[in-house]
LUMSE-147432 format. One record per residue (C-alpha): residue number from 1; residue in one letter; x, y, z. Coordinates in steps of 0.02 Angstrom, whole numbers. Layout:
% residues N
<i: NUM&aa: A&xx: X&yy: Y&zz: Z>
...
% end
This chain:
% residues 61
<i: 1&aa: M&xx: 1571&yy: -248&zz: 5806>
<i: 2&aa: D&xx: 1495&yy: -123&zz: 5920>
<i: 3&aa: A&xx: 1521&yy: -100&zz: 6094>
<i: 4&aa: L&xx: 1335&yy: -143&zz: 6155>
<i: 5&aa: K&xx: 1323&yy: -302&zz: 6022>
<i: 6&aa: E&xx: 1506&yy: -372&zz: 6077>
<i: 7&aa: A&xx: 1451&yy: -359&zz: 6248>
<i: 8&aa: T&xx: 1268&yy: -427&zz: 6221>
<i: 9&aa: I&xx: 1357&yy: -574&zz: 6161>
<i: 10&aa: E&xx: 1489&yy: -618&zz: 6291>
<i: 11&aa: T&xx: 1351&yy: -592&zz: 6412>
<i: 12&aa: I&xx: 1224&yy: -709&zz: 6350>
<i: 13&aa: K&xx: 1371&yy: -827&zz: 6331>
<i: 14&aa: K&xx: 1425&yy: -814&zz: 6513>
<i: 15&aa: L&xx: 1220&yy: -841&zz: 6569>
<i: 16&aa: P&xx: 1193&yy: -1024&zz: 6642>
<i: 17&aa: D&xx: 1109&yy: -1172&zz: 6531>
<i: 18&aa: G&xx: 927&yy: -1157&zz: 6556>
<i: 19&aa: C&xx: 888&yy: -957&zz: 6586>
<i: 20&aa: T&xx: 753&yy: -876&zz: 6532>
<i: 21&aa: A&xx: 700&yy: -759&zz: 6377>
<i: 22&aa: E&xx: 676&yy: -645&zz: 6522>
<i: 23&aa: D&xx: 836&yy: -668&zz: 6585>
<i: 24&aa: I&xx: 936&yy: -646&zz: 6446>
<i: 25&aa: M&xx: 834&yy: -470&zz: 6406>
<i: 26&aa: Y&xx: 861&yy: -401&zz: 6586>
<i: 27&aa: E&xx: 1051&yy: -440&zz: 6594>
<i: 28&aa: I&xx: 1036&yy: -344&zz: 6409>
<i: 29&aa: D&xx: 945&yy: -201&zz: 6460>
<i: 30&aa: F&xx: 1055&yy: -186&zz: 6610>
<i: 31&aa: L&xx: 1210&yy: -199&zz: 6507>
<i: 32&aa: A&xx: 1136&yy: -72&zz: 6413>
<i: 33&aa: N&xx: 1094&yy: 49&zz: 6531>
<i: 34&aa: V&xx: 1284&yy: 44&zz: 6600>
<i: 35&aa: L&xx: 1347&yy: 93&zz: 6436>
<i: 36&aa: D&xx: 1233&yy: 219&zz: 6406>
<i: 37&aa: G&xx: 1293&yy: 286&zz: 6551>
<i: 38&aa: L&xx: 1457&yy: 264&zz: 6548>
<i: 39&aa: K&xx: 1454&yy: 366&zz: 6394>
<i: 40&aa: D&xx: 1368&yy: 496&zz: 6485>
<i: 41&aa: A&xx: 1519&yy: 507&zz: 6609>
<i: 42&aa: D&xx: 1635&yy: 513&zz: 6468>
<i: 43&aa: A&xx: 1534&yy: 657&zz: 6394>
<i: 44&aa: G&xx: 1526&yy: 756&zz: 6563>
<i: 45&aa: R&xx: 1349&yy: 742&zz: 6582>
<i: 46&aa: T&xx: 1359&yy: 680&zz: 6768>
<i: 47&aa: I&xx: 1301&yy: 758&zz: 6936>
<i: 48&aa: T&xx: 1366&yy: 771&zz: 7108>
<i: 49&aa: T&xx: 1319&yy: 676&zz: 7245>
<i: 50&aa: E&xx: 1233&yy: 822&zz: 7334>
<i: 51&aa: E&xx: 1156&yy: 884&zz: 7189>
<i: 52&aa: L&xx: 1068&yy: 691&zz: 7158>
<i: 53&aa: L&xx: 1046&yy: 700&zz: 7357>
<i: 54&aa: A&xx: 944&yy: 826&zz: 7323>
<i: 55&aa: K&xx: 833&yy: 782&zz: 7171>
<i: 56&aa: A&xx: 781&yy: 610&zz: 7290>
<i: 57&aa: A&xx: 742&yy: 744&zz: 7421>
<i: 58&aa: S&xx: 609&yy: 860&zz: 7298>
<i: 59&aa: W&xx: 530&yy: 692&zz: 7233>
<i: 60&aa: A&xx: 476&yy: 616&zz: 7412>
<i: 61&aa: K&xx: 371&yy: 790&zz: 7424>
% end
């Protein structure tokens, strides 16, 4: 079973009874983004804090 599917199943099991479909979709989307970020980090696709701050500063202009 792939990592996203397995983690999704475990995440859904941990959600409280009565949660909404929106709650489930939010958790799955968050989980998918975290796993994508970890894959990027493992592949060396990262930037430094300084680079991030410079990008964020340029967006504010």
